[in-house]
Backbone as XML, in Angstrom:
<?xml version="1.0"?>
<chain id="A" units="angstrom">
  <residue number="1" name="MET">
    <atom name="N" x="-53.401" y="-34.354" z="-24.826"/>
    <atom name="CA" x="-53.503" y="-35.240" z="-23.677"/>
    <atom name="C" x="-53.637" y="-36.678" z="-24.175"/>
  </residue>
  <residue number="2" name="GLU">
    <atom name="N" x="-52.933" y="-37.586" z="-23.540"/>
    <atom name="CA" x="-52.979" y="-39.000" z="-23.912"/>
    <atom name="C" x="-54.397" y="-39.553" z="-23.743"/>
  </residue>
  <residue number="3" name="VAL">
    <atom name="N" x="-54.762" y="-40.509" z="-24.600"/>
    <atom name="CA" x="-56.110" y="-41.066" z="-24.594"/>
    <atom name="C" x="-56.464" y="-41.649" z="-23.231"/>
  </residue>
  <residue number="4" name="GLY">
    <atom name="N" x="-55.550" y="-42.410" z="-22.626"/>
    <atom name="CA" x="-55.823" y="-43.007" z="-21.309"/>
    <atom name="C" x="-56.149" y="-41.950" z="-20.273"/>
  </residue>
  <residue number="5" name="ALA">
    <atom name="N" x="-55.417" y="-40.831" z="-20.287"/>
    <atom name="CA" x="-55.673" y="-39.735" z="-19.349"/>
    <atom name="C" x="-57.021" y="-39.088" z="-19.632"/>
  </residue>
  <residue number="6" name="ARG">
    <atom name="N" x="-57.351" y="-38.930" z="-20.919"/>
    <atom name="CA" x="-58.661" y="-38.350" z="-21.281"/>
    <atom name="C" x="-59.783" y="-39.249" z="-20.777"/>
  </residue>
  <residue number="7" name="MET">
    <atom name="N" x="-59.612" y="-40.565" z="-20.962"/>
    <atom name="CA" x="-60.642" y="-41.512" z="-20.532"/>
    <atom name="C" x="-60.800" y="-41.470" z="-19.009"/>
  </residue>
  <residue number="8" name="ALA">
    <atom name="N" x="-59.681" y="-41.397" z="-18.295"/>
    <atom name="CA" x="-59.718" y="-41.391" z="-16.828"/>
    <atom name="C" x="-60.396" y="-40.150" z="-16.279"/>
  </residue>
  <residue number="9" name="THR">
    <atom name="N" x="-60.275" y="-39.028" z="-16.990"/>
    <atom name="CA" x="-60.879" y="-37.786" z="-16.510"/>
    <atom name="C" x="-62.293" y="-37.582" z="-17.037"/>
  </residue>
  <residue number="10" name="GLY">
    <atom name="N" x="-62.782" y="-38.521" z="-17.843"/>
    <atom name="CA" x="-64.140" y="-38.421" z="-18.363"/>
    <atom name="C" x="-64.277" y="-37.542" z="-19.590"/>
  </residue>
  <residue number="11" name="LEU">
    <atom name="N" x="-63.167" y="-37.070" z="-20.147"/>
    <atom name="CA" x="-63.229" y="-36.255" z="-21.361"/>
    <atom name="C" x="-63.566" y="-37.140" z="-22.554"/>
  </residue>
  <residue number="12" name="ALA">
    <atom name="N" x="-64.250" y="-36.581" z="-23.524"/>
    <atom name="CA" x="-64.629" y="-37.331" z="-24.720"/>
    <atom name="C" x="-63.379" y="-37.746" z="-25.495"/>
  </residue>
  <residue number="13" name="VAL">
    <atom name="N" x="-63.387" y="-38.981" z="-25.959"/>
    <atom name="CA" x="-62.290" y="-39.513" z="-26.766"/>
    <atom name="C" x="-62.847" y="-39.816" z="-28.147"/>
  </residue>
  <residue number="14" name="THR">
    <atom name="N" x="-62.219" y="-39.272" z="-29.165"/>
    <atom name="CA" x="-62.693" y="-39.489" z="-30.532"/>
    <atom name="C" x="-61.919" y="-40.631" z="-31.188"/>
  </residue>
  <residue number="15" name="GLU">
    <atom name="N" x="-62.455" y="-41.118" z="-32.297"/>
    <atom name="CA" x="-61.751" y="-42.150" z="-33.058"/>
    <atom name="C" x="-60.418" y="-41.607" z="-33.574"/>
  </residue>
  <residue number="16" name="LYS">
    <atom name="N" x="-60.395" y="-40.340" z="-33.940"/>
    <atom name="CA" x="-59.142" y="-39.720" z="-34.407"/>
    <atom name="C" x="-58.097" y="-39.723" z="-33.295"/>
  </residue>
  <residue number="17" name="ASP">
    <atom name="N" x="-58.515" y="-39.461" z="-32.036"/>
    <atom name="CA" x="-57.585" y="-39.524" z="-30.902"/>
    <atom name="C" x="-56.959" y="-40.913" z="-30.796"/>
  </residue>
  <residue number="18" name="ILE">
    <atom name="N" x="-57.803" y="-41.935" z="-30.875"/>
    <atom name="CA" x="-57.345" y="-43.324" z="-30.782"/>
    <atom name="C" x="-56.397" y="-43.621" z="-31.945"/>
  </residue>
  <residue number="19" name="TYR">
    <atom name="N" x="-56.804" y="-43.244" z="-33.141"/>
    <atom name="CA" x="-56.034" y="-43.490" z="-34.351"/>
    <atom name="C" x="-54.628" y="-42.891" z="-34.245"/>
  </residue>
  <residue number="20" name="GLU">
    <atom name="N" x="-54.560" y="-41.610" z="-33.900"/>
    <atom name="CA" x="-53.263" y="-40.931" z="-33.830"/>
    <atom name="C" x="-52.373" y="-41.525" z="-32.747"/>
  </residue>
  <residue number="21" name="GLN">
    <atom name="N" x="-52.944" y="-41.884" z="-31.601"/>
    <atom name="CA" x="-52.112" y="-42.466" z="-30.553"/>
    <atom name="C" x="-51.642" y="-43.866" z="-30.950"/>
  </residue>
  <residue number="22" name="CYS">
    <atom name="N" x="-52.483" y="-44.625" z="-31.645"/>
    <atom name="CA" x="-52.061" y="-45.944" z="-32.123"/>
    <atom name="C" x="-50.886" y="-45.811" z="-33.090"/>
  </residue>
  <residue number="23" name="VAL">
    <atom name="N" x="-50.974" y="-44.875" z="-34.026"/>
    <atom name="CA" x="-49.868" y="-44.657" z="-34.973"/>
    <atom name="C" x="-48.595" y="-44.327" z="-34.205"/>
  </residue>
  <residue number="24" name="SER">
    <atom name="N" x="-48.700" y="-43.418" z="-33.245"/>
    <atom name="CA" x="-47.541" y="-43.011" z="-32.455"/>
    <atom name="C" x="-46.949" y="-44.202" z="-31.691"/>
  </residue>
  <residue number="25" name="LEU">
    <atom name="N" x="-47.791" y="-44.974" z="-31.034"/>
    <atom name="CA" x="-47.314" y="-46.129" z="-30.262"/>
    <atom name="C" x="-46.679" y="-47.180" z="-31.168"/>
  </residue>
  <residue number="26" name="LEU">
    <atom name="N" x="-47.296" y="-47.437" z="-32.303"/>
    <atom name="CA" x="-46.734" y="-48.407" z="-33.242"/>
    <atom name="C" x="-45.348" y="-47.969" z="-33.711"/>
  </residue>
  <residue number="27" name="GLU">
    <atom name="N" x="-45.226" y="-46.707" z="-34.074"/>
    <atom name="CA" x="-43.934" y="-46.204" z="-34.546"/>
    <atom name="C" x="-42.885" y="-46.222" z="-33.440"/>
  </residue>
  <residue number="28" name="GLN">
    <atom name="N" x="-43.292" y="-45.908" z="-32.200"/>
    <atom name="CA" x="-42.364" y="-45.931" z="-31.069"/>
    <atom name="C" x="-41.846" y="-47.340" z="-30.769"/>
  </residue>
  <residue number="29" name="THR">
    <atom name="N" x="-42.640" y="-48.352" z="-31.098"/>
    <atom name="CA" x="-42.224" y="-49.732" z="-30.835"/>
    <atom name="C" x="-41.530" y="-50.358" z="-32.035"/>
  </residue>
  <residue number="30" name="GLY">
    <atom name="N" x="-41.209" y="-49.553" z="-33.042"/>
    <atom name="CA" x="-40.447" y="-50.038" z="-34.182"/>
    <atom name="C" x="-41.264" y="-50.654" z="-35.297"/>
  </residue>
  <residue number="31" name="CYS">
    <atom name="N" x="-42.572" y="-50.453" z="-35.277"/>
    <atom name="CA" x="-43.430" y="-50.993" z="-36.332"/>
    <atom name="C" x="-43.390" y="-50.091" z="-37.563"/>
  </residue>
  <residue number="32" name="ALA">
    <atom name="N" x="-43.524" y="-50.696" z="-38.731"/>
    <atom name="CA" x="-43.737" y="-49.943" z="-39.964"/>
    <atom name="C" x="-45.247" y="-49.780" z="-40.101"/>
  </residue>
  <residue number="33" name="VAL">
    <atom name="N" x="-45.708" y="-48.558" z="-40.283"/>
    <atom name="CA" x="-47.141" y="-48.268" z="-40.263"/>
    <atom name="C" x="-47.601" y="-47.700" z="-41.598"/>
  </residue>
  <residue number="34" name="TYR">
    <atom name="N" x="-48.715" y="-48.236" z="-42.102"/>
    <atom name="CA" x="-49.336" y="-47.759" z="-43.334"/>
    <atom name="C" x="-50.751" y="-47.312" z="-43.008"/>
  </residue>
  <residue number="35" name="ARG">
    <atom name="N" x="-51.057" y="-46.060" z="-43.318"/>
    <atom name="CA" x="-52.365" y="-45.483" z="-43.010"/>
    <atom name="C" x="-53.317" y="-45.690" z="-44.187"/>
  </residue>
  <residue number="36" name="LEU">
    <atom name="N" x="-54.476" y="-46.253" z="-43.897"/>
    <atom name="CA" x="-55.495" y="-46.438" z="-44.933"/>
    <atom name="C" x="-56.715" y="-45.560" z="-44.695"/>
  </residue>
  <residue number="37" name="SER">
    <atom name="N" x="-56.816" y="-44.989" z="-43.521"/>
    <atom name="CA" x="-57.988" y="-44.194" z="-43.157"/>
    <atom name="C" x="-58.123" y="-42.995" z="-44.079"/>
  </residue>
  <residue number="38" name="GLN">
    <atom name="N" x="-59.345" y="-42.727" z="-44.515"/>
    <atom name="CA" x="-59.639" y="-41.603" z="-45.393"/>
    <atom name="C" x="-60.601" y="-40.655" z="-44.688"/>
  </residue>
  <residue number="39" name="ALA">
    <atom name="N" x="-60.203" y="-39.407" z="-44.543"/>
    <atom name="CA" x="-61.064" y="-38.417" z="-43.890"/>
    <atom name="C" x="-62.179" y="-37.943" z="-44.814"/>
  </residue>
  <residue number="40" name="ARG">
    <atom name="N" x="-61.996" y="-38.150" z="-46.101"/>
    <atom name="CA" x="-62.997" y="-37.714" z="-47.076"/>
    <atom name="C" x="-63.490" y="-38.931" z="-47.848"/>
  </residue>
  <residue number="41" name="ALA">
    <atom name="N" x="-64.542" y="-38.735" z="-48.597"/>
    <atom name="CA" x="-65.059" y="-39.826" z="-49.423"/>
    <atom name="C" x="-63.978" y="-40.248" z="-50.410"/>
  </residue>
  <residue number="42" name="SER">
    <atom name="N" x="-63.834" y="-41.550" z="-50.584"/>
    <atom name="CA" x="-62.819" y="-42.055" z="-51.513"/>
    <atom name="C" x="-63.393" y="-43.245" z="-52.272"/>
  </residue>
  <residue number="43" name="LYS">
    <atom name="N" x="-62.630" y="-43.728" z="-53.212"/>
    <atom name="CA" x="-63.056" y="-44.914" z="-53.963"/>
    <atom name="C" x="-62.454" y="-46.173" z="-53.356"/>
  </residue>
  <residue number="44" name="GLN">
    <atom name="N" x="-61.952" y="-46.048" z="-52.139"/>
    <atom name="CA" x="-61.400" y="-47.189" z="-51.422"/>
    <atom name="C" x="-62.534" y="-48.161" z="-51.085"/>
  </residue>
  <residue number="45" name="THR">
    <atom name="N" x="-62.258" y="-49.432" z="-51.154"/>
    <atom name="CA" x="-63.258" y="-50.448" z="-50.865"/>
    <atom name="C" x="-63.731" y="-50.325" z="-49.416"/>
  </residue>
  <residue number="46" name="PRO">
    <atom name="N" x="-65.035" y="-50.248" z="-49.183"/>
    <atom name="CA" x="-65.548" y="-50.175" z="-47.811"/>
    <atom name="C" x="-65.148" y="-51.416" z="-47.016"/>
  </residue>
  <residue number="47" name="GLY">
    <atom name="N" x="-64.791" y="-51.195" z="-45.763"/>
    <atom name="CA" x="-64.468" y="-52.310" z="-44.883"/>
    <atom name="C" x="-62.991" y="-52.467" z="-44.597"/>
  </residue>
  <residue number="48" name="LEU">
    <atom name="N" x="-62.128" y="-51.834" z="-45.434"/>
    <atom name="CA" x="-60.701" y="-51.948" z="-45.168"/>
    <atom name="C" x="-60.372" y="-51.308" z="-43.821"/>
  </residue>
  <residue number="49" name="PRO">
    <atom name="N" x="-59.381" y="-51.848" z="-43.101"/>
    <atom name="CA" x="-59.050" y="-51.295" z="-41.786"/>
    <atom name="C" x="-58.351" y="-49.942" z="-41.903"/>
  </residue>
  <residue number="50" name="ASP">
    <atom name="N" x="-58.218" y="-49.270" z="-40.766"/>
    <atom name="CA" x="-57.587" y="-47.954" z="-40.734"/>
    <atom name="C" x="-56.072" y="-48.023" z="-40.928"/>
  </residue>
  <residue number="51" name="LEU">
    <atom name="N" x="-55.451" y="-49.072" z="-40.400"/>
    <atom name="CA" x="-53.995" y="-49.173" z="-40.391"/>
    <atom name="C" x="-53.528" y="-50.578" z="-40.738"/>
  </residue>
  <residue number="52" name="ILE">
    <atom name="N" x="-52.394" y="-50.655" z="-41.399"/>
    <atom name="CA" x="-51.662" y="-51.911" z="-41.542"/>
    <atom name="C" x="-50.312" y="-51.651" z="-40.890"/>
  </residue>
  <residue number="53" name="ALA">
    <atom name="N" x="-49.878" y="-52.561" z="-40.034"/>
    <atom name="CA" x="-48.585" y="-52.400" z="-39.373"/>
    <atom name="C" x="-47.817" y="-53.713" z="-39.424"/>
  </residue>
  <residue number="54" name="PHE">
    <atom name="N" x="-46.515" y="-53.590" z="-39.543"/>
    <atom name="CA" x="-45.624" y="-54.742" z="-39.485"/>
    <atom name="C" x="-44.778" y="-54.585" z="-38.233"/>
  </residue>
  <residue number="55" name="THR">
    <atom name="N" x="-44.867" y="-55.550" z="-37.329"/>
    <atom name="CA" x="-44.130" y="-55.469" z="-36.071"/>
    <atom name="C" x="-42.672" y="-55.840" z="-36.298"/>
  </residue>
  <residue number="56" name="PRO">
    <atom name="N" x="-41.811" y="-55.498" z="-35.329"/>
    <atom name="CA" x="-40.403" y="-55.893" z="-35.443"/>
    <atom name="C" x="-40.221" y="-57.412" z="-35.549"/>
  </residue>
  <residue number="57" name="ARG">
    <atom name="N" x="-41.185" y="-58.174" z="-35.070"/>
    <atom name="CA" x="-41.097" y="-59.637" z="-35.155"/>
    <atom name="C" x="-41.804" y="-60.177" z="-36.396"/>
  </residue>
  <residue number="58" name="HIS">
    <atom name="N" x="-42.105" y="-59.282" z="-37.329"/>
    <atom name="CA" x="-42.653" y="-59.639" z="-38.641"/>
    <atom name="C" x="-44.081" y="-60.174" z="-38.606"/>
  </residue>
  <residue number="59" name="THR">
    <atom name="N" x="-44.846" y="-59.702" z="-37.659"/>
    <atom name="CA" x="-46.273" y="-59.991" z="-37.652"/>
    <atom name="C" x="-46.979" y="-58.846" z="-38.361"/>
  </residue>
  <residue number="60" name="MET">
    <atom name="N" x="-47.905" y="-59.191" z="-39.241"/>
    <atom name="CA" x="-48.688" y="-58.155" z="-39.920"/>
    <atom name="C" x="-49.974" y="-57.949" z="-39.142"/>
  </residue>
  <residue number="61" name="LEU">
    <atom name="N" x="-50.255" y="-56.699" z="-38.801"/>
    <atom name="CA" x="-51.462" y="-56.351" z="-38.067"/>
    <atom name="C" x="-52.379" y="-55.522" z="-38.953"/>
  </residue>
  <residue number="62" name="LEU">
    <atom name="N" x="-53.652" y="-55.839" z="-38.930"/>
    <atom name="CA" x="-54.676" y="-54.996" z="-39.537"/>
    <atom name="C" x="-55.427" y="-54.394" z="-38.360"/>
  </residue>
  <residue number="63" name="ILE">
    <atom name="N" x="-55.505" y="-53.080" z="-38.315"/>
    <atom name="CA" x="-56.047" y="-52.407" z="-37.133"/>
    <atom name="C" x="-57.185" y="-51.482" z="-37.524"/>
  </residue>
  <residue number="64" name="GLU">
    <atom name="N" x="-58.309" y="-51.666" z="-36.866"/>
    <atom name="CA" x="-59.464" y="-50.781" z="-37.003"/>
    <atom name="C" x="-59.589" y="-50.033" z="-35.684"/>
  </residue>
  <residue number="65" name="THR">
    <atom name="N" x="-59.541" y="-48.711" z="-35.733"/>
    <atom name="CA" x="-59.679" y="-47.925" z="-34.511"/>
    <atom name="C" x="-61.134" y="-47.488" z="-34.356"/>
  </residue>
  <residue number="66" name="LYS">
    <atom name="N" x="-61.589" y="-47.513" z="-33.126"/>
    <atom name="CA" x="-62.947" y="-47.075" z="-32.786"/>
    <atom name="C" x="-62.901" y="-46.303" z="-31.484"/>
  </residue>
  <residue number="67" name="ARG">
    <atom name="N" x="-63.749" y="-45.303" z="-31.367"/>
    <atom name="CA" x="-63.856" y="-44.605" z="-30.089"/>
    <atom name="C" x="-64.458" y="-45.582" z="-29.082"/>
  </residue>
  <residue number="68" name="PRO">
    <atom name="N" x="-64.267" y="-45.345" z="-27.782"/>
    <atom name="CA" x="-64.889" y="-46.234" z="-26.797"/>
    <atom name="C" x="-66.392" y="-46.338" z="-27.051"/>
  </residue>
  <residue number="69" name="GLY">
    <atom name="N" x="-66.888" y="-47.551" z="-27.122"/>
    <atom name="CA" x="-68.292" y="-47.790" z="-27.407"/>
    <atom name="C" x="-68.613" y="-47.859" z="-28.890"/>
  </residue>
  <residue number="70" name="GLY">
    <atom name="N" x="-67.618" y="-47.549" z="-29.743"/>
    <atom name="CA" x="-67.836" y="-47.581" z="-31.196"/>
    <atom name="C" x="-67.978" y="-49.015" z="-31.691"/>
  </residue>
  <residue number="71" name="ARG">
    <atom name="N" x="-68.695" y="-49.189" z="-32.784"/>
    <atom name="CA" x="-68.945" y="-50.519" z="-33.344"/>
    <atom name="C" x="-68.473" y="-50.597" z="-34.786"/>
  </residue>
  <residue number="72" name="LEU">
    <atom name="N" x="-68.161" y="-51.810" z="-35.206"/>
    <atom name="CA" x="-67.801" y="-52.028" z="-36.600"/>
    <atom name="C" x="-69.032" y="-51.866" z="-37.478"/>
  </residue>
  <residue number="73" name="ARG">
    <atom name="N" x="-68.854" y="-51.252" z="-38.642"/>
    <atom name="CA" x="-69.921" y="-51.207" z="-39.643"/>
    <atom name="C" x="-69.979" y="-52.578" z="-40.308"/>
  </residue>
  <residue number="74" name="ASP">
    <atom name="N" x="-71.062" y="-52.866" z="-41.017"/>
    <atom name="CA" x="-71.229" y="-54.183" z="-41.641"/>
    <atom name="C" x="-70.054" y="-54.552" z="-42.542"/>
  </residue>
  <residue number="75" name="ALA">
    <atom name="N" x="-69.607" y="-53.618" z="-43.381"/>
    <atom name="CA" x="-68.491" y="-53.907" z="-44.299"/>
    <atom name="C" x="-67.214" y="-54.202" z="-43.516"/>
  </residue>
  <residue number="76" name="GLN">
    <atom name="N" x="-67.000" y="-53.497" z="-42.406"/>
    <atom name="CA" x="-65.823" y="-53.735" z="-41.578"/>
    <atom name="C" x="-65.908" y="-55.100" z="-40.889"/>
  </residue>
  <residue number="77" name="ARG">
    <atom name="N" x="-67.084" y="-55.431" z="-40.408"/>
    <atom name="CA" x="-67.290" y="-56.728" z="-39.754"/>
    <atom name="C" x="-67.056" y="-57.869" z="-40.744"/>
  </residue>
  <residue number="78" name="LYS">
    <atom name="N" x="-67.599" y="-57.736" z="-41.945"/>
    <atom name="CA" x="-67.422" y="-58.775" z="-42.973"/>
    <atom name="C" x="-65.950" y="-58.931" z="-43.340"/>
  </residue>
  <residue number="79" name="PHE">
    <atom name="N" x="-65.243" y="-57.811" z="-43.490"/>
    <atom name="CA" x="-63.820" y="-57.878" z="-43.802"/>
    <atom name="C" x="-63.073" y="-58.599" z="-42.674"/>
  </residue>
  <residue number="80" name="ALA">
    <atom name="N" x="-63.359" y="-58.231" z="-41.431"/>
    <atom name="CA" x="-62.697" y="-58.873" z="-40.283"/>
    <atom name="C" x="-62.982" y="-60.368" z="-40.256"/>
  </residue>
  <residue number="81" name="GLU">
    <atom name="N" x="-64.211" y="-60.761" z="-40.528"/>
    <atom name="CA" x="-64.568" y="-62.186" z="-40.547"/>
    <atom name="C" x="-63.794" y="-62.919" z="-41.639"/>
  </residue>
  <residue number="82" name="ARG">
    <atom name="N" x="-63.644" y="-62.286" z="-42.790"/>
    <atom name="CA" x="-62.885" y="-62.916" z="-43.884"/>
    <atom name="C" x="-61.415" y="-63.066" z="-43.506"/>
  </residue>
  <residue number="83" name="VAL">
    <atom name="N" x="-60.857" y="-62.034" z="-42.905"/>
    <atom name="CA" x="-59.451" y="-62.099" z="-42.488"/>
    <atom name="C" x="-59.270" y="-63.193" z="-41.447"/>
  </residue>
  <residue number="84" name="LEU">
    <atom name="N" x="-60.138" y="-63.200" z="-40.444"/>
    <atom name="CA" x="-60.001" y="-64.170" z="-39.355"/>
    <atom name="C" x="-60.296" y="-65.592" z="-39.816"/>
  </residue>
  <residue number="85" name="GLY">
    <atom name="N" x="-61.054" y="-65.729" z="-40.893"/>
    <atom name="CA" x="-61.398" y="-67.064" z="-41.379"/>
    <atom name="C" x="-60.418" y="-67.619" z="-42.395"/>
  </residue>
  <residue number="86" name="THR">
    <atom name="N" x="-59.360" y="-66.875" z="-42.692"/>
    <atom name="CA" x="-58.382" y="-67.292" z="-43.690"/>
    <atom name="C" x="-57.128" y="-67.823" z="-43.006"/>
  </residue>
  <residue number="87" name="MET">
    <atom name="N" x="-56.684" y="-68.988" z="-43.419"/>
    <atom name="CA" x="-55.472" y="-69.573" z="-42.844"/>
    <atom name="C" x="-54.260" y="-68.696" z="-43.142"/>
  </residue>
  <residue number="88" name="GLY">
    <atom name="N" x="-53.387" y="-68.558" z="-42.162"/>
    <atom name="CA" x="-52.133" y="-67.843" z="-42.362"/>
    <atom name="C" x="-52.279" y="-66.354" z="-42.577"/>
  </residue>
  <residue number="89" name="CYS">
    <atom name="N" x="-53.417" y="-65.798" z="-42.198"/>
    <atom name="CA" x="-53.638" y="-64.377" z="-42.432"/>
    <atom name="C" x="-53.101" y="-63.550" z="-41.264"/>
  </residue>
  <residue number="90" name="PRO">
    <atom name="N" x="-53.006" y="-62.243" z="-41.444"/>
    <atom name="CA" x="-52.524" y="-61.365" z="-40.387"/>
    <atom name="C" x="-53.514" y="-61.279" z="-39.232"/>
  </residue>
  <residue number="91" name="VAL">
    <atom name="N" x="-53.075" y="-60.662" z="-38.184"/>
    <atom name="CA" x="-53.914" y="-60.467" z="-37.003"/>
    <atom name="C" x="-54.783" y="-59.235" z="-37.217"/>
  </residue>
  <residue number="92" name="TYR">
    <atom name="N" x="-56.065" y="-59.355" z="-36.909"/>
    <atom name="CA" x="-57.000" y="-58.241" z="-37.041"/>
    <atom name="C" x="-57.363" y="-57.760" z="-35.641"/>
  </residue>
  <residue number="93" name="LEU">
    <atom name="N" x="-57.112" y="-56.502" z="-35.355"/>
    <atom name="CA" x="-57.374" y="-55.943" z="-34.038"/>
    <atom name="C" x="-58.332" y="-54.760" z="-34.146"/>
  </residue>
  <residue number="94" name="VAL">
    <atom name="N" x="-59.306" y="-54.717" z="-33.253"/>
    <atom name="CA" x="-60.162" y="-53.544" z="-33.118"/>
    <atom name="C" x="-59.714" y="-52.864" z="-31.827"/>
  </residue>
  <residue number="95" name="ILE">
    <atom name="N" x="-59.253" y="-51.645" z="-31.939"/>
    <atom name="CA" x="-58.652" y="-50.945" z="-30.807"/>
    <atom name="C" x="-59.511" y="-49.744" z="-30.419"/>
  </residue>
  <residue number="96" name="ASN">
    <atom name="N" x="-59.963" y="-49.715" z="-29.158"/>
    <atom name="CA" x="-60.634" y="-48.515" z="-28.663"/>
    <atom name="C" x="-59.900" y="-47.946" z="-27.449"/>
  </residue>
  <residue number="97" name="ASP">
    <atom name="N" x="-58.785" y="-48.564" z="-27.084"/>
    <atom name="CA" x="-57.912" y="-48.051" z="-26.040"/>
    <atom name="C" x="-56.485" y="-48.415" z="-26.454"/>
  </residue>
  <residue number="98" name="PRO">
    <atom name="N" x="-55.665" y="-47.448" z="-26.834"/>
    <atom name="CA" x="-54.322" y="-47.738" z="-27.331"/>
    <atom name="C" x="-53.461" y="-48.561" z="-26.372"/>
  </residue>
  <residue number="99" name="ARG">
    <atom name="N" x="-53.771" y="-48.534" z="-25.079"/>
    <atom name="CA" x="-52.987" y="-49.339" z="-24.133"/>
    <atom name="C" x="-53.098" y="-50.819" z="-24.451"/>
  </residue>
  <residue number="100" name="SER">
    <atom name="N" x="-54.233" y="-51.251" z="-24.994"/>
    <atom name="CA" x="-54.381" y="-52.660" z="-25.354"/>
    <atom name="C" x="-53.470" y="-53.025" z="-26.515"/>
  </residue>
  <residue number="101" name="LEU">
    <atom name="N" x="-53.194" y="-52.081" z="-27.389"/>
    <atom name="CA" x="-52.282" y="-52.308" z="-28.509"/>
    <atom name="C" x="-50.858" y="-52.521" z="-27.994"/>
  </residue>
  <residue number="102" name="VAL">
    <atom name="N" x="-50.452" y="-51.710" z="-27.036"/>
    <atom name="CA" x="-49.121" y="-51.849" z="-26.447"/>
    <atom name="C" x="-48.981" y="-53.231" z="-25.810"/>
  </residue>
  <residue number="103" name="GLU">
    <atom name="N" x="-50.000" y="-53.680" z="-25.096"/>
    <atom name="CA" x="-49.957" y="-55.012" z="-24.477"/>
    <atom name="C" x="-49.842" y="-56.089" z="-25.535"/>
  </residue>
  <residue number="104" name="TRP">
    <atom name="N" x="-50.575" y="-55.953" z="-26.628"/>
    <atom name="CA" x="-50.522" y="-56.962" z="-27.681"/>
    <atom name="C" x="-49.114" y="-57.030" z="-28.270"/>
  </residue>
  <residue number="105" name="ILE">
    <atom name="N" x="-48.532" y="-55.884" z="-28.587"/>
    <atom name="CA" x="-47.195" y="-55.852" z="-29.190"/>
    <atom name="C" x="-46.168" y="-56.429" z="-28.231"/>
  </residue>
  <residue number="106" name="ARG">
    <atom name="N" x="-46.315" y="-56.144" z="-26.956"/>
    <atom name="CA" x="-45.382" y="-56.654" z="-25.944"/>
    <atom name="C" x="-45.368" y="-58.196" z="-25.931"/>
  </residue>
  <residue number="107" name="HIS">
    <atom name="N" x="-46.515" y="-58.804" z="-26.225"/>
    <atom name="CA" x="-46.635" y="-60.262" z="-26.194"/>
    <atom name="C" x="-46.638" y="-60.890" z="-27.587"/>
  </residue>
  <residue number="108" name="ASP">
    <atom name="N" x="-46.261" y="-60.126" z="-28.611"/>
    <atom name="CA" x="-46.195" y="-60.628" z="-29.987"/>
    <atom name="C" x="-45.232" y="-61.820" z="-30.028"/>
  </residue>
  <residue number="109" name="PRO">
    <atom name="N" x="-45.727" y="-62.989" z="-30.461"/>
    <atom name="CA" x="-44.866" y="-64.190" z="-30.438"/>
    <atom name="C" x="-43.694" y="-64.118" z="-31.341"/>
  </residue>
</chain>
């Protein structure tokens, strides 16, 4: 069931649900998608986002998925602040409803 439908019916939505639907939506809109999310412990630097995507208009997106009500961990927040504070850097998005991602891509300059 699509995340929006799950949310409307009051069913629990997990971060994995959001993540998978974001990947699907990105690919459907012609984005190249790179998955960074690790289901198990890894030696990956804490704070890296779940996804990197390149839009058809050549915008680089860094995407952190969260379940509705989910919050960034300190390492994720610090990474986002560094990205947002750097000139010419990619767009950093925190997505807890994949429909917002579709709206963003639709208005990608």
